[in-house]
C-alpha positions as CSV (number, residue, x, y, z in Angstrom):
1,M,29.0,73.8,98.0
2,R,30.4,76.2,95.3
3,V,31.2,73.5,92.5
4,L,32.9,74.1,89.0
5,I,32.0,71.5,86.3
6,F,34.5,71.0,83.4
7,G,32.8,69.4,80.2
8,A,29.6,70.8,81.2
9,S,28.4,70.8,77.6
10,G,28.5,67.1,77.0
11,G,26.1,64.4,77.9
12,T,27.3,63.4,81.2
13,G,28.3,67.2,81.8
14,R,24.7,68.3,81.5
15,E,23.4,65.7,83.8
16,L,26.0,66.8,86.3
17,T,24.7,70.5,86.3
18,T,21.3,69.7,86.5
19,Q,21.5,67.6,89.4
20,A,24.4,69.5,91.2
21,L,21.8,72.2,91.3
22,A,19.1,70.1,92.2
23,A,21.2,69.0,95.3
24,G,21.6,72.8,96.2
25,H,25.0,73.4,95.0
26,S,26.1,76.6,93.6
27,V,27.3,75.9,90.0
28,T,29.9,77.4,87.6
29,V,30.2,75.7,84.3
30,F,33.5,76.3,82.6
31,V,32.8,75.8,78.5
32,R,34.2,77.0,75.3
33,D,31.2,78.4,74.0
34,P,28.7,79.9,76.2
35,A,26.0,79.0,73.8
36,T,26.2,75.5,74.8
37,A,26.2,76.0,78.6
38,P,23.4,73.8,80.3
39,E,20.7,75.8,82.9
40,P,22.2,79.0,81.6
41,D,19.9,81.0,83.6
42,R,20.6,79.0,86.9
43,V,24.4,78.8,86.6
44,Q,27.3,81.1,86.5
45,V,29.1,80.6,82.9
46,V,32.9,81.1,82.7
47,Q,34.1,81.0,78.8
48,G,37.6,79.3,78.4
49,D,39.7,76.8,76.8
50,V,40.7,74.0,79.2
51,L,44.3,74.2,77.5
52,D,44.8,77.5,78.7
53,A,46.4,77.3,82.2
54,A,45.4,80.9,83.1
55,S,41.8,80.7,82.3
56,V,41.2,77.4,84.1
57,A,43.1,78.8,87.4
58,A,41.3,81.9,87.4
59,S,37.9,80.0,86.9
60,L,38.8,77.9,90.1
61,A,38.9,80.9,92.4
62,G,36.4,80.9,95.2
63,Q,35.6,77.2,94.2
64,D,35.2,74.3,97.2
65,A,35.1,71.3,94.5
66,V,35.5,70.1,91.0
67,L,33.5,68.0,89.0
68,S,34.9,67.0,85.6
69,A,33.0,65.0,82.7
70,L,35.9,65.9,80.0
71,G,36.1,63.2,77.5
72,A,37.1,62.3,74.0
73,R,34.9,63.6,71.1
74,S,36.2,61.0,68.5
75,L,38.4,58.2,68.4
76,A,41.2,59.8,67.1
77,K,44.7,60.2,68.8
78,S,44.5,63.1,71.4
79,D,46.0,64.2,74.7
80,L,43.3,66.6,75.5
81,L,42.6,64.8,78.9
82,E,46.2,64.7,79.9
83,R,46.6,68.4,79.1
84,A,43.5,69.6,80.6
85,I,43.7,67.9,83.9
86,T,47.2,69.3,84.0
87,N,45.8,72.7,84.1
88,I,43.1,72.0,86.2
89,L,45.4,70.1,89.0
90,A,47.5,73.2,88.6
91,G,44.8,75.7,89.1
92,M,43.6,73.9,92.0
93,K,46.7,73.9,93.9
94,A,47.1,77.7,93.0
95,Q,43.6,78.4,94.4
96,G,43.6,76.1,97.2
97,V,40.8,73.9,96.0
98,R,40.9,70.4,97.3
99,R,38.2,68.0,96.2
100,L,38.0,66.7,92.7
101,I,35.6,64.2,91.0
102,V,36.4,63.0,87.4
103,L,34.5,60.7,85.1
104,G,37.0,58.0,84.1
105,A,37.0,55.3,81.7
106,S,36.9,51.6,83.1
107,G,40.2,49.7,82.1
108,A,42.1,52.6,81.0
109,L,44.7,52.4,83.7
110,H,43.5,49.6,86.1
111,D,42.0,46.2,85.1
112,P,38.1,46.6,85.4
113,N,37.4,42.8,84.9
114,R,37.9,41.0,88.4
115,Y,34.2,40.1,88.3
116,Q,33.7,39.3,84.6
117,S,33.4,36.4,82.4
118,L,36.1,35.2,80.2
119,T,34.0,36.4,77.1
120,R,33.8,39.9,78.5
121,K,37.3,40.1,79.2
122,M,38.5,38.8,75.9
123,L,35.9,41.4,74.0
124,F,37.3,44.4,76.5
125,A,41.0,43.4,75.7
126,V,40.1,43.6,71.8
127,L,38.3,46.9,72.0
128,K,41.0,48.6,74.3
129,N,43.7,47.4,71.7
130,T,41.8,48.5,68.6
131,M,38.9,51.1,68.2
132,L,39.3,52.7,71.8
133,K,43.1,52.5,71.8
134,Y,43.8,56.3,71.7
135,P,41.0,57.4,74.2
136,M,42.0,54.5,76.6
137,R,45.6,56.1,76.2
138,D,44.7,59.6,77.1
139,S,42.2,58.6,80.1
140,A,45.1,56.4,81.5
141,A,47.5,59.4,81.3
142,Q,44.9,61.6,83.0
143,E,44.3,59.2,85.9
144,R,48.2,58.7,86.4
145,L,48.5,62.4,86.9
146,I,45.4,62.4,89.2
147,E,46.6,59.6,91.4
148,A,50.3,61.4,91.7
149,S,48.7,64.5,92.7
150,D,47.9,65.6,96.3
151,V,44.1,66.4,95.9
152,E,41.3,64.6,97.4
153,Y,40.4,62.8,94.0
154,T,37.8,60.3,93.3
155,V,37.8,58.9,89.8
156,V,34.4,57.1,88.7
157,H,34.7,54.3,86.3
158,P,31.4,53.5,84.3
159,P,31.1,51.1,81.4
160,R,29.2,52.0,78.3
161,L,27.2,55.5,78.8
162,L,23.7,55.5,77.7
163,D,21.5,58.3,76.9
164,T,18.4,56.9,78.8
165,P,16.4,57.9,81.6
166,F,17.6,58.2,85.3
167,T,16.8,55.2,87.5
168,G,18.7,55.7,90.7
169,K,19.2,52.0,90.9
170,Y,23.0,51.0,90.3
171,R,26.0,48.8,91.6
172,V,28.9,50.4,93.0
173,Q,32.4,48.1,93.4
174,V,35.7,49.3,94.6
175,D,37.9,47.0,92.7
176,G,36.2,46.1,89.4
177,L,33.0,46.5,87.4
178,P,29.9,44.4,89.0
179,P,29.3,41.0,87.8
180,N,27.9,40.8,84.1
181,S,27.8,44.6,83.8
182,G,28.1,46.6,80.6
183,E,26.5,49.9,80.5
184,I,24.7,52.5,82.6
185,A,22.8,55.9,82.1
186,R,24.5,58.9,82.2
187,A,22.0,60.4,84.6
188,D,22.8,57.5,87.0
189,V,26.5,58.4,86.7
190,A,25.9,62.0,87.3
191,D,23.8,61.2,90.5
192,F,26.9,58.8,91.8
193,M,29.4,61.6,91.2
194,V,27.4,64.7,92.6
195,K,26.7,62.4,95.8
196,Q,30.6,62.4,96.1
197,L,30.6,66.1,96.5
198,V,29.4,65.5,100.3
199,D,30.6,61.5,100.9
200,R,34.0,60.9,101.3
201,T,33.9,57.0,101.3
202,F,35.8,57.0,98.0
203,V,38.5,59.9,98.5
204,H,41.6,58.5,96.8
205,G,39.7,56.0,95.3
206,G,38.4,54.8,91.7
207,P,34.9,53.2,92.2
208,Y,33.4,51.2,89.5
209,I,29.5,51.9,88.9
210,A,27.1,49.9,86.6
211,Y,23.8,48.3,86.4
């Protein structure tokens, strides 16, 4: 499958690139600075800005699917995700690309705490309304646009991301974070996201994934 990856230079994006290649996919990475591209000898590198609709649309020509690991680089107020997904969705429509798999944020739009303890629910509420307020707002705006679109989307919702080794052992829940869960490695999230390229179980869904 021909796959275009946005956010490829970040921690999760690098894992997505490596694992998509390992799964046999043909990978193109969209990056602002080609020097930050992962696996530069094994992927096609497209230089561009996700806020430039024309370059995003052009990069989508000939692709079969999109993986996006775009995310906030700080806790400051930003509408990067909202603006980027607007361009990605428009480009997908223009180029006839249907499959979209996106790294979301648990709790940005929908309640993730169905199976969590009262303590975890209270802690999440505090974090969401204080230090994570702006990233959550932007992620929620992104997700609203995705859900309103006509693409075959899957928004993957992890809890806190870790830069720890791949395990291949994690839980997936369709309607909330698995009980007593609070973290997962980026490598395991990438594993699940790459598998969604050929698995249609969660099309038009927002699965939660955690240890």
